[in-house]
C-alpha positions in Angstrom: 3.8 -5.3 21.1 3.0 -6.7 24.5 2.2 -10.4 24.8 -1.2 -9.6 26.2 -2.1 -7.7 23.0 -1.4 -10.6 20.7 -4.8 -12.4 20.9 -6.6 -9.2 19.9 -4.2 -8.3 17.2 -4.3 -11.8 15.8 -8.1 -11.8 15.7 -8.1 -8.4 14.0 -5.6 -9.7 11.4 -7.7 -12.8 10.8 -10.9 -10.9 10.4 -9.2 -8.5 8.0 -7.9 -11.3 5.8 -11.2 -13.2 5.8 -12.9 -9.9 4.8 -10.4 -9.4 2.0 -11.2 -13.0 0.7 -14.9 -12.2 0.7 -14.3 -9.1 -1.4 -11.9 -10.7 -4.0 -13.1 -14.3 -4.3 -14.9 -13.6 -7.5 -12.1 -11.4 -8.9 -8.9 -13.4 -8.4 -7.8 -17.0 -8.8 -5.6 -17.4 -5.7 -4.4 -15.8 -2.5 -0.9 -15.9 -1.0 -0.9 -15.7 2.8 2.5 -14.6 4.2 3.2 -17.0 7.1 5.7 -14.8 8.9 3.2 -12.1 9.9 0.9 -14.7 11.5 3.8 -16.5 13.3 4.9 -13.2 14.7 1.7 -13.2 16.7 2.4 -16.5 18.4 -0.1 -19.4 18.6 -3.0 -17.0 18.3 -1.6 -15.9 14.9 -1.1 -19.4 13.7 -4.6 -20.3 14.7 -5.9 -17.4 12.6 -3.7 -18.5 9.7 -5.4 -21.9 9.7 -8.8 -20.1 9.7 -7.8 -17.8 6.8 -6.5 -20.7 4.7 -9.7 -22.7 5.4 -11.8 -19.6 4.5 -10.0 -19.1 1.2 -10.4 -22.7 0.2 -14.1 -22.7 1.1 -14.4 -19.6 -1.2 -13.0 -21.7 -4.1 -9.6 -20.0 -4.2 -6.2 -21.6 -4.7 -4.1 -21.0 -1.6 -0.3 -20.5 -2.1 1.4 -20.4 1.3 4.2 -17.9 1.2 6.5 -19.7 3.7 9.8 -20.1 1.8 10.5 -23.4 3.6 13.8 -25.2 3.1 15.3 -27.9 5.2 16.3 -31.6 5.1 15.2 -35.0 6.4 12.5 -35.3 9.0 12.3 -31.5 9.3 11.4 -31.0 5.7 8.9 -33.8 6.0 7.3 -32.0 8.9 7.2 -28.7 7.0 5.6 -30.5 4.0 3.0 -32.1 6.2 2.1 -28.8 8.0 1.9 -26.8 4.8 0.4 -29.1 2.2 -1.3 -32.2 3.6 -5.1 -32.0 3.9 -4.7 -33.9 7.2 -2.3 -31.3 8.4 -3.0 -27.9 10.1 -3.0 -25.9 6.9 -3.6 -28.0 3.8 -2.7 -25.3 1.3 -2.6 -26.0 -2.4 1.0 -24.9 -2.9 3.9 -23.5 -0.9 7.0 -21.4 -1.7 10.4 -23.1 -1.2 14.0 -22.0 -0.7 16.3 -24.4 -2.7 19.6 -23.4 -1.0 20.0 -26.7 0.8 19.7 -28.7 -2.4 17.2 -31.0 -4.1 16.9 -33.3 -1.1 15.4 -30.4 0.9 12.5 -30.3 -1.6 11.9 -34.0 -2.0 9.3 -34.3 0.8 7.3 -31.5 -0.9 7.5 -33.2 -4.3 5.9 -36.3 -2.8 2.8 -34.3 -2.3 2.5 -33.5 -6.0 0.7 -36.7 -6.7 -2.0 -35.5 -4.4 -2.5 -32.4 -6.6 -0.3 -30.1 -4.6 2.2 -27.7 -6.0 5.4 -25.8 -5.1 7.0 -22.6 -6.2 10.8 -22.6 -5.9 12.7 -19.4 -5.5 14.8 -18.6 -8.6 15.0 -14.9 -9.1 13.4 -12.8 -6.3 12.3 -9.2 -6.2 14.5 -8.0 -3.4 17.2 -5.6 -4.6 20.1 -7.6 -3.3 19.0 -10.9 -4.8 21.4 -11.0 -7.7 24.5 -11.0 -5.5 23.8 -14.7 -4.6 21.3 -15.9 -7.1 23.4 -14.6 -10.0 22.5 -14.2 -13.7 25.1 -16.3 -15.6 24.8 -19.9 -16.7 26.8 -21.2 -13.7 24.9 -19.3 -11.1 22.6 -20.8 -8.5 19.5 -19.4 -10.2 20.3 -21.1 -13.5 21.0 -24.4 -11.8 17.7 -24.2 -9.9 15.9 -23.3 -13.1 17.4 -26.3 -14.9 16.3 -28.6 -12.0 12.8 -27.2 -12.1 12.6 -27.8 -15.9 13.8 -31.4 -15.5 11.3 -32.1 -12.7 8.4 -30.8 -14.9 9.7 -32.8 -17.9 9.2 -36.0 -15.9 5.5 -35.1 -15.5 4.9 -33.7 -19.0 2.3 -36.3 -19.9 0.2 -35.5 -16.9 0.4 -31.7 -16.7 0.6 -29.1 -19.5 2.3 -26.9 -16.9 4.3 -28.8 -14.4 3.5 -28.6 -10.6 7.0 -27.4 -9.8 6.8 -23.7 -10.3 9.4 -20.9 -10.2 9.4 -17.6 -8.5 10.5 -15.0 -11.1 10.1 -11.4 -10.0 8.1 -8.9 -12.0 10.7 -6.4 -11.2 13.2 -8.1 -13.5 11.5 -7.8 -16.9 14.8 -7.9 -18.7 15.3 -11.5 -17.5 11.8 -12.9 -18.0 12.2 -14.1 -21.5 15.4 -16.0 -20.6 13.6 -17.8 -17.7 10.5 -18.5 -19.7 12.7 -20.1 -22.4 14.6 -22.1 -19.8 11.4 -23.3 -18.1 8.7 -23.4 -20.8 6.5 -25.9 -18.9 6.7 -24.2 -15.5 4.2 -22.1 -13.7 5.8 -18.7 -12.6 4.8 -17.0 -9.4 5.5 -13.4 -10.2 5.8 -11.0 -7.2 6.6 -7.4 -7.3 3.6 -6.0 -9.1 2.2 -2.7 -7.7 3.8 -1.6 -4.5 7.3 -2.8 -5.6 7.1 -0.9 -8.9 6.2 -3.4 -11.6 3.2 -3.0 -13.9 1.5 -5.0 -16.7 4.2 -4.2 -19.2 6.8 -5.8 -17.0 5.1 -9.2 -16.8 4.4 -9.8 -20.5 7.4 -12.0 -21.0 6.6 -14.1 -17.9 3.6 -15.5 -19.8 3.5 -18.2 -22.4 0.8 -17.4 -24.9 -1.0 -15.6 -22.1 -0.8 -18.5 -19.7 1.5 -20.0 -17.1 2.0 -17.2 -14.6 0.4 -16.3 -11.3 0.9 -12.6 -10.9 0.5 -11.3 -7.4 -0.2 -7.9 -5.9 -0.3 -7.8 -2.1 0.2 -4.3 -0.7 -1.1 -2.8 -3.9 -4.5 -4.5 -3.3 -4.7 -4.6 0.4 -3.8 -1.0 1.3 -4.7 2.5 -0.1 -1.8 4.4 -1.6 -2.5 7.4 0.6 -5.1 8.9 3.0 -7.8 7.1 5.0 -10.5 4.9 3.6 -14.0 5.1 5.1 -14.9 1.8 3.6 -11.9 -0.5 3.5 -13.8 -3.4 2.0 -14.9 -1.4 -1.0 -11.3 -0.1 -1.4 -9.9 -3.6 -1.5 -12.4 -4.7 -4.0 -11.9 -1.7 -6.3 -8.1 -2.2 -6.2 -8.5 -5.9 -6.9 -10.7 -5.2 -9.9 -8.2 -2.6 -11.2 -5.3 -5.1 -10.7 -7.2 -7.9 -12.6 -8.1 -5.5 -15.4 -4.5 -4.4 -15.8 -3.2 -8.0 -15.9 -5.8 -9.0 -18.5 -4.3 -6.4 -20.9 -1.3 -8.7 -21.3 -2.8 -12.1 -20.8 -5.7 -11.8 -23.3 
């Protein structure tokens, strides 16, 4: 893409996302903008991301910023301000975090929990190669991160039935879901991988706790048709969102 094309592409992306929000605001509880696709369009894309987040919040939706931030010191503080503070450029309700640099990298984000914000920390992700580093045994990184999340939520048990420190647990790993739910009974789970990545309602049953505690996401499965060309993309988005919500309700009711 030429640099001269970025403003028009960014505007088109923003208009599409705002249109999607208009179609699904009465169907879903939250949206999860992927920061990278906006940043790839330069400052025009970042400006559209700010607009999309504001549009979603005005529509009454929870905004989970899919940014996977992870750094230390003043850099982490700057990321936290940019992503979560209402006085910052985005003011999202929650953000995804990478815990690889340790607990100190997440401390600035945890300071925002008192203001009603939340975080979702990567534990077991949906990409095929994730297990090589995250691991599955008790001494693996994933287990240590899960234990840290459980401990953080335990500190806040009196204030929150589900703690504000959530975990990303992929829908594509249904055989592990019960283990992670047992390890983090008070944690919200962000559950990617539904739809385009192959998971369905039967795969997310164990992510739930008595039908609650999981935010199940479907991005490509709702946004784009499986094949062919749509004459009315808005109607297509709405129909797929309704079908997704109906399928999820079969395991959460």
